[in-house]
N, C-alpha and C positions, 0 to 999 in steps of 0.2 A: 606590321610584319610584311606589308605589301612589297617592300623593297628587297626582301629576302628571296633569292631565286629558288624556285622549286618548292617553296613552302605551301603546304596544303593544310588549311585549318581543320579539315575533316579528319586528318591524321592525329589531331590533338584535341579530342572532344572532352567535355566534362563527363565525369564518370556517372553512369546511371546506377541507382540503388533501388531495391524494392521498397515500396512504401504502400501502406494500407491503413485502413481505419477500422476500429472496433468500438462500438457504443460511444463514439465521440472522442476516443483516444487515437492518436496518430502513432503508428509503429514503423520504424525504419530498421531494416536488416542489412548489415554490411557483409554478410556471408555471401560467397559466390553462388551457393546452391540453396538459397533461402526457400523454405517450404511455404507454400501459399498460406497466408494468415487464416483464411477461412478453414483450412484443414487443420492447422496447428491449434486454433482456438475452438475447434468443434465442440469440446466439452462445455464451453461457455456460451455457445450460441443460444440466445433466448433466455438464459438463466437469470439475468438481471433486468429483463425487460420492464418489470413492474417498477423499477427504480428510475426509469426515465432518463438514463445517464446522458444521452446525447443532447437532451433539451435543457439540462441544468446550466445555470450561470455561476461563474466564479465570483465570490464576494471578497475573499482575502487570499493572500499568498504570504508564506513565511519561508525564508531560506535559512538553512542550518549548515554549519561546518562541524563535522564530528571527527574526532581523533580516534577512529576505530575502523577496523576492516569492515567492508560492506556486508560480509557474510554474517558477522555478529549481529548486525541490525536485523537481518532477516530472522536469525535465530531468536532474537528477543521478541520480535513480532509474532513468532509462531507458538508461543506459550504464554500462559498467564500465572504460572506458579509464583512469579516474582511480584505479582500485582498487590497482594495485601501489604507487603513491606515497602515496595518502591512507589506504589500508586494508591495511597489511602483514599484520595478523592474518587478515583475510579472504582475502587473496591466497594465504596458505599453505594454506588449506583448500579453496578452489575457484578454479582458474585463470580469469582473466577472459576468456581465449580459448576456454573450453570451452562445450559445449552449443549450443543453437540456439533461435531464436525461432519460435513457432508462431502467434502473433497479431500481425500486422505492419501492420494498417491499421484505422482506425476508433477507437471509444471505448475498446476493450479491447486492451491491447498488452503483449507480453512473451513469456517463454519460460523455459527452464531453464538452469542451470549445473550442472556435475558436482562432487559432493563426492568428493574424492580418496581419503579413507580409507574402506575397506570397513566398512560399518556405522557410519560416523561421522555427524556433523552439524555445524552451524555453532554451536559453543559454545566457551567458553574452553578446555575440556579436549580438544575435538575429537571427543568421544564423544557419542552420543545420550543425552539426559537425560530421556527419557520413553518411554512405550510408543508404538508406531506409531499415528498418528492415525486410521488406517482400514485397510481391506483393500487395501493398496498392492501393485501388481505389483513384481517384483524390481528392475526398472530404476529405479523411483521411490525405492528405499531408498538410492540414491546420487545423488539429484538434489535441487536446491532450485529452486523455481519462483518467478519474480518477475513480477507483473502490476500494471499501472496500470489502475484502473477509473475512467474519467472521470465526474465531475469532481474527486473529492477522496478517493479510496481507493487505497491501495497495499497489495497483498496478497502476502505472502511465505510460500510453502508448503514446509515442511520435512518430512522423514519422521516426526519425533517431536514437532513442534509447528507451529503456524501463528502468524505475527506479522502484524499489520496496522497501518498508519498511517492516521489520518484527519486531513486538512488543513483548517484553518479560516482562510482569509485574513482578516486584520485590517488592512485598508488596503494600499496598494501596496508597503509596505516592511516588513511584519511578518506572520508566519504562526504560528498556534498549532497544535501537532501533538499528537495523542494516539496513543500506541503501546501495544498490548496483545499479550500472549502467551497463546495458547490451547493446551490440552493435552487428550488423551483422558481421560475421567473415571477410567479405570483407573490412570492415572499417579499420581493423588493418594493412592491407597492403598498405593503402593509405599514401603517404608521408606527406600530410597535416592533417592527422587525429589528432584531439585534443580533447580527451574526457573531459579534464579539463574545456573546455568551458561550458559543461553541468554540470559537477561536482561542479565547483565553484559557478555557478548560484544557484543550488539547495542546496548546503551546506549553503549558506547565507540565502536562503528562509527557509530551515529547522530550522536553529537556530532562526530565527524570530518566527517561529511557536512554537518551544519549549519554548521560553521565554514567549509568551503570554499564553501558556498552564500552565506554572509554576505560572504565575500571577493569572490565573483563579483558579488553585488549592488552592492557598493561600486565595483567596477571598471566595471560597466555605467553607473553614475551619472556617471562621469567624462566631462568634455567631450571628452576625447581618445579615448573608446571608439569602436571601429569593429567591427561584427559581421563574423565570418568564415564560411567555408563549413563544412559538416559533413564529417567523415571518412567513409570507407566503412563504419566500424563503428558509426555513429550513426544507423542507419536508423530505430530505434524513436523516438529523440529527434525526428527530422525528421517522423515520422508523427504524433507527439503534437502538434507545432506545426500540422500541417495540420488535425488534428481541432479544436484550439482555434480556429483561424481560421474553420473551418466553423461552429462554435458561435456565434461572434460575428456571423455573417451572418444567423442566425435571430432 
């Protein structure tokens, strides 16, 4: 453009966007008045420190294309009433009535469920498939934590690995999902390390979820569809709806 008279490249800069990190995750905010991440994520500061998130290494990644609205996937993640019917393998390892929620309102929601087998994990074998992800207290060795991080992160914290989903809406009827499995660096040096024990378990469970989400999406599109009330066990799903509606008003 040097031959264009009066052209000043400073008048045509690349656009700057706010970028920050939290526990190894990178966040970008395209809003013009983005709140500082440290303030927005204040309820999470230090909460997951024992899981050593920033130091974990990725072992596997699986990408999914789901023919459903992204909000249905969040709703599905926010309750486990469907687990005994849709996820028989999961229900054998962690009862859907176990545990409790500790974040029940706002953009961060979730809690833990109990892993029934002592020293076990959510894997095909039912056994832990990696070293503990961090300096976990004894109670966390038999728990799995599930948290939704508004607007598009699902974080699942196991004793021996961390799994997370990133949701990318692609129109009102389609969602692209990236799922990754993270392990402690020491796990990779172990001769018996088998991340696929966890990956295959959750890949099967994920696909069960995506199928029921697609069925739900098809049902909601029906002219005969009527929304119904939440059950007493769907407090997190209802809280997520409130947060979404709050975001729409801003």
